[in-house]
N, C-alpha and C positions, 0 to 999 in steps of 0.2 A: 907854848902851846902844848896841850899834853899829849904826850906820845901814842899813837894809833888814832886821835882825832883830826890828826894832820892830813891823814889819807883820805878822810871826807873833804877836806879842802883842795887837794891836789888832785885828786882823781874823779872826773865828771861820772864815768862808770859806776863807782862805788858810793857817790854822792847820790846819783838817780836811784840805785837799790836800796839804798838807806831811806831816802826819801819815800820812797813807795811803801816800803813797811811802816813807817812811821803814820803815812796816811792812813795805812789799813788799821792801824792800831788805835789813832784817833776816831774812825768811823764806829770801830767796835765798842769804844768806850762811849762814844754819844749817843749811841743807840740803847745803852742801857738804862734804867729809868728806875724809879720808886717802885715801879709796878712788874720789875724782872724778878724771876723767881731764882731762887739760889742756885739751881740747876742751870739757868742762862748765865749767871754771874761766874760760876766755875769755868762753864764752858769758855766764857769771853777771859777769863784769866788764862786759861791752858792756851788759846789761841794766841794772846800778847805774851805770853813767856815764850812761845815757840818763835814769834818774830823777834823778840829781844835776843833770843840766841843767836838768830840768822843774822840780825846786825852785829852782835858780838863777833861772830865769825868773819865779817866782811871788814869791820874795823874794830879792834880790841879797845877798850877804854873809852867807847864813843858814848856810851850811857852813864858813864860814872861821873860821879859830880867832881869838879875840882876841890882842892883842899886847902 
């Protein structure tokens, strides 16, 4: 198992916090469409980036792909 990802599987509190952020990210992405303006897309990417940073603080390497 990748170091840092193990925390997601062993700490229920961390898992819940990460899952909430992943859910927020998916909702933001789902709400973007072909009719979204560039401003809306940039704002969504900014928020998603912030959520990714929060996830990385909770469990480093969680969002990284295995090599």
